[in-house]
C-alpha positions, 0 to 999 in steps of 0.5 A: 935851334931845332926842336926834338920833334923836328929832329925826329921827323928828319931822323925818320928819313935817314937810312937804316945804317950810316957812319958817325961821320955821315950822321954828323954831316946830316945833323950839321946840314939840318941845323943850317937849314933850320937856321936859314928857314928861321932867318927867312921867316924873320925877314932876314933874307934878301930877294931874288932881285937883290941877289942878282944885283949883288952877283952882277957886281962879282962878275963885272 
């Protein structure tokens, strides 16, 4: 969940004009980004080494 204050700070960097579709795309991106930041803060992410190990399994 994003706070109004965080959303305001993102919106300040939006272009002066955009389509509704562009706005929705940006809002979806911000939502996903905020969720990933929260997961990282809660220790729910994996390390670079764990990622490399998992990816090496894909290409064996």
